[in-house]
C-alpha positions in Angstrom: 38.5 -6.8 -27.5 38.4 -7.2 -23.7 35.1 -8.0 -22.0 33.6 -5.0 -20.2 33.1 -5.2 -16.5 29.7 -4.8 -15.0 30.4 -1.4 -13.6 31.6 -0.2 -17.0 28.4 -1.4 -18.6 26.0 0.3 -16.2 28.1 3.3 -15.0 28.0 1.9 -11.5 30.6 2.2 -8.7 31.2 -1.3 -7.3 33.7 -2.0 -4.6 36.0 -4.9 -5.5 35.0 -6.8 -2.4 31.3 -6.7 -3.1 29.7 -9.9 -4.3 27.1 -9.4 -7.0 25.2 -12.2 -8.7 25.5 -12.2 -12.5 21.7 -12.1 -12.8 21.4 -8.9 -10.8 20.3 -5.8 -12.8 21.9 -2.5 -11.7 20.8 0.8 -13.0 23.1 3.7 -14.0 25.0 5.3 -11.1 24.4 2.5 -8.6 27.0 2.4 -5.8 27.8 -0.9 -3.9 30.1 -0.7 -0.9 32.6 -3.0 0.6 31.5 -6.6 1.3 27.9 -6.0 0.3 26.1 -8.9 -1.2 23.6 -8.6 -4.1 21.8 -11.9 -4.8 20.2 -13.4 -7.8 17.2 -11.8 -9.6 17.7 -8.5 -7.8 16.9 -5.2 -9.6 18.4 -1.9 -8.3 17.3 1.4 -9.7 19.3 4.3 -10.9 21.5 6.1 -8.3 20.7 3.8 -5.4 23.5 3.4 -2.9 24.1 0.0 -1.1 26.6 0.5 1.7 29.1 -1.8 3.3 28.0 -5.3 4.5 24.4 -4.8 3.4 22.7 -7.9 1.9 20.1 -7.7 -0.8 18.6 -11.2 -1.3 16.9 -12.7 -4.3 13.7 -11.3 -5.9 14.2 -7.9 -4.4 13.5 -4.7 -6.4 14.8 -1.3 -5.3 13.6 1.8 -7.0 15.8 4.8 -7.9 17.8 6.9 -5.5 17.4 4.7 -2.4 20.0 4.5 0.4 20.6 1.1 2.0 22.9 1.5 5.0 25.4 -0.9 6.5 24.2 -4.4 7.7 20.6 -4.0 6.5 19.2 -7.2 5.1 16.5 -6.9 2.4 14.5 -9.7 0.8 15.2 -12.4 3.4 12.9 -15.4 3.6 9.7 -14.7 5.7 9.7 -15.8 9.3 6.6 -17.9 8.6 6.0 -21.6 9.1 3.8 -21.6 6.0 6.7 -20.5 3.7 8.0 -23.4 1.7 10.5 -21.8 -0.7 8.0 -20.4 -3.2 9.0 -17.5 -5.4 7.9 -14.2 -3.7 9.1 -10.7 -3.7 10.2 -7.5 -1.9 9.5 -4.4 -3.8 10.6 -0.9 -2.8 9.8 2.4 -4.6 12.1 5.4 -5.0 14.0 7.6 -2.5 13.7 5.2 0.4 16.2 5.4 3.2 16.8 2.1 5.0 19.1 2.5 8.0 21.5 0.1 9.7 20.4 -3.5 10.7 16.9 -3.1 9.2 15.3 -6.4 8.0 12.6 -6.4 5.3 11.3 -9.8 4.3 9.8 -11.2 1.2 6.2 -12.5 1.2 4.7 -15.8 1.9 2.7 -17.3 -1.0 3.6 -17.9 -4.7 4.1 -14.6 -6.6 3.1 -12.5 -3.5 5.0 -9.4 -2.5 6.0 -7.2 0.5 5.7 -3.7 -0.8 7.0 -0.3 0.3 6.2 3.0 -1.6 8.4 6.1 -2.0 10.2 8.5 0.3 10.1 6.3 3.4 12.6 6.6 6.3 13.0 3.2 8.1 15.5 3.8 11.0 17.9 1.4 12.6 17.0 -2.0 13.8 13.4 -1.9 12.4 11.7 -5.0 11.0 8.9 -5.2 8.5 7.5 -8.7 8.1 6.2 -10.7 5.2 3.2 -9.6 3.1 3.2 -6.1 4.5 2.1 -3.1 2.3 3.5 0.3 3.2 2.6 3.5 1.5 4.9 6.6 1.0 6.4 9.3 3.3 6.3 7.0 6.3 8.7 7.7 9.2 9.6 4.8 11.4 11.9 5.4 14.4 14.5 2.9 15.8 13.5 -0.6 16.8 9.9 -0.8 15.4 8.8 -4.3 14.8 5.9 -4.9 12.3 4.4 -8.4 12.0 3.2 -9.9 8.7 0.2 -8.8 6.7 0.1 -5.3 8.0 -1.0 -2.3 5.9 0.5 1.1 6.8 -0.9 4.0 4.7 0.9 7.2 3.6 2.5 9.7 6.0 2.2 7.5 9.1 4.8 8.3 11.9 6.0 5.7 14.4 7.9 6.4 17.6 10.7 4.1 18.6 10.2 0.5 19.9 6.6 0.1 18.7 5.3 -3.4 18.2 2.5 -4.0 15.6 0.3 -7.1 15.6 -0.2 -9.0 12.4 -3.2 -8.0 10.1 -3.3 -4.5 11.7 -4.2 -1.6 9.4 -2.9 1.9 10.2 -4.6 4.8 8.3 -3.0 7.7 6.6 -1.5 10.5 8.7 -1.8 8.5 11.9 0.9 8.8 14.6 1.9 6.0 16.9 3.7 6.9 20.2 7.0 5.2 21.2 6.9 1.9 23.1 3.2 1.3 22.0 1.7 -2.1 21.5 -0.6 -1.9 18.4 -3.1 -4.7 18.5 -6.0 -3.0 16.7 -6.4 -0.8 13.6 -5.6 2.9 14.1 -7.9 5.1 12.0 -6.5 7.8 9.7 -5.5 11.2 11.1 -5.4 9.9 14.7 -2.7 9.8 17.4 -2.4 6.6 19.4 -0.3 5.6 22.3 0.0 3.0 25.1 0.0 -0.8 25.8 -2.3 -1.5 24.1 -2.3 1.5 21.9 -5.4 3.7 22.2 -6.5 6.7 20.2 -6.1 9.9 22.3 -6.2 12.8 19.9 -6.3 14.1 16.3 -2.9 14.4 14.6 -3.3 18.2 14.1 0.3 18.9 13.2 0.4 16.0 10.7 -2.8 17.1 9.1 -1.6 20.7 8.8 1.7 19.6 7.2 -0.3 17.5 4.7 -2.2 20.6 3.6 -5.6 19.7 5.1 -7.6 22.9 5.3 -8.3 24.6 8.7 -12.1 23.9 8.4 -11.6 20.3 7.6 -9.2 19.9 10.5 -11.8 21.3 12.8 -14.4 18.9 11.4 -12.0 15.9 11.9 -11.5 17.1 15.5 -15.3 17.0 16.0 -15.4 13.5 14.4 -12.6 12.4 16.8 -14.6 13.7 19.8 -17.8 11.9 18.6 -15.8 8.6 18.2 -13.7 8.7 21.3 -15.0 11.2 23.8 -18.8 11.2 23.5 -19.6 8.0 25.3 -21.3 6.7 22.1 -20.7 3.2 20.8 -19.2 3.0 17.3 -22.5 2.7 15.5 -23.9 5.7 17.4 -20.7 7.7 16.7 -20.9 7.0 13.0 -24.5 8.2 12.9 -23.6 11.3 14.8 -20.7 12.0 12.4 -22.9 11.5 9.4 -25.4 14.0 10.9 -23.1 16.6 12.4 -19.8 16.7 10.4 -20.0 18.1 6.8 -18.9 15.7 4.1 -15.4 16.0 2.8 -13.0 13.4 1.3 -11.2 13.2 4.7 -14.3 12.7 6.7 -15.7 10.1 4.3 -12.4 8.2 4.3 -12.3 8.2 8.1 -15.9 6.9 8.3 -15.3 4.1 5.7 -12.2 3.1 7.6 -14.0 2.9 10.9 -17.0 1.1 9.4 -14.8 -1.6 7.9 -13.2 -2.5 11.3 -16.3 -4.4 12.4 -15.9 -6.9 9.6 -12.6 -8.2 10.9 -11.5 -9.9 14.1 -10.8 -8.1 17.4 -10.6 -4.6 15.9 -8.5 -5.6 12.8 -10.4 -5.3 9.5 -7.8 -7.4 7.7 -8.0 -10.3 10.1 -10.4 -13.1 9.2 -13.3 -13.4 11.6 -13.3 -16.6 13.7 -16.2 -19.0 13.5 
């Protein structure tokens, strides 16, 4: 009896010029295009499509029904002097679209991971650095560069050519204007723009699309004004929001996010304070 080929075993469609390491695990219906390279210890979920000349390096996991476009490189070694060849990971959820020439790097640190959730659109020439954690339903326009150890929460929208400093945290439903330089945390529900990026409004449209009620959107607008347009310092604005804005999950999340920024360094709650 002849030995079954890999594509016969998993029901995949593999171009004959693709190079796939024997240890790679491919789910049913996976497609791998011409000259694509799949490295060792890679896991690719059901129905995912890897197009021509894409490279999936070791210890990368892709969820089901992702699309990896031509010349993207996923799971490359981190651009970090501290990296010394330790085993680390890149993990993507389901239904992600990774466009041409995107680079997503594994983490620094033994058994650490760079993680993306589900339903993200990462457009051409973007870079996501080591040890980043991305949520779901994020849209990132062309040419965005994200440094290491950044957290981006659900439903964030980036304009093109944005640069994000390491250890920045961007809250859910925030929107970052194109060409911005993000050096500090951006609270949830806010719109930010500029070099450096500064909050200038509430992301009304994003909040509406996310199903946040009219009354809560109005309350978040008041919270925005108290934080950024009242002349209060942060502590005074937090007190005013506590007193004037009715509690809601959205208000409380915004308050906790803003309160935590002071524990970090230079407006980045994830960054270790300097002595």
